[in-house]
N, C-alpha and C positions, 0 to 999 in steps of 0.2 A: 516132772515132779516139779510141783510148787510147795510156798514156803512163806505165808502170813509174817508178815516181822514187822518191827516200829524199828522206825529212825533214835529212837531211844535205846534199843537195846545193844548188844556188844558185837566186836567182831575180833576176833582171835588174830594177830597175821603176826610173820614170822618178818621183820625184817632184817635189809642188808646191814652192813658199816658205814653205808651212806644216808639210808634210813634215819640210823640213830642221829648222825648230823643231822639231817634235816629234821625230824618230828624238833629237836634241840634246838636247830637254827630257828623253827618257827614261835615256840615257845622264852626266847630269850629275844623274840621283837615285843614282847610284855611285860617285859620285864626290866628291872631297873641291873647294874653291872652286877650292884653286889646282891640283891638278888637270886641272880642265874645260878641253875644248878649247874655242876661239872657232868657229862659226857657218861661218870661209871655211875650217874646215879637211874644215868634212863636204862644204863645196861642189865641195873638190878631189876626191871620190874623185867622181865626173862621172867618165863616159867621154868618149870623140867625140863618141857616140850622143846622148848625156843622161843614158843610164842607169845607178843603182849598185848593183851588187854587194852583196846579204845573204845568207846562210845564209839557206834554205826558214824552219827553223823560227822565226829569229829575227826576221825579219820579219812572221809571225804574233805574235810573242810584242808587235811592238810593235806594230805597225799592225792586227791583226785584232781588235779592238771597233767596226772602222769596219763588218768587213761582218755585226755582230750587228743591226741597226739601216740600214733606211731613212736611206742615209745620201748627202744629197744633190751635197757635194765635197768625195769623201774626197781625202787630204793627195796621192795619188800618181794616173800614169794608171791603168784597168783593164787594161789592154792591158799584161804583161809575157813577158818571155823564161824559160824556164827552161834553166839548167845546169847540166846531167846531172855527178855525181860520179865522177869515175873510179876504184874504187878499186882498180884493175890495175896505175897509173901510180902508183901507191906501194908496189906488190907487187914 
């Protein structure tokens, strides 16, 4: 089955504890120490089903290197949900 999507669409992913650490480290690289968030702030983004919502291209930017080599334990579950961006909502 094919499904058209846009890189501005969203993906819902279940991160492992290592995934949360990697997400925080990625964002910390852009922030001064006093603006960095605690790990608990990242965990607060988890929804009732255990997923975290990312814009697709942001997820690939942060975690894409895990797809380049045989990575035995990626910091996220391989099953994810696409949440398609509805441009009509904003028009």
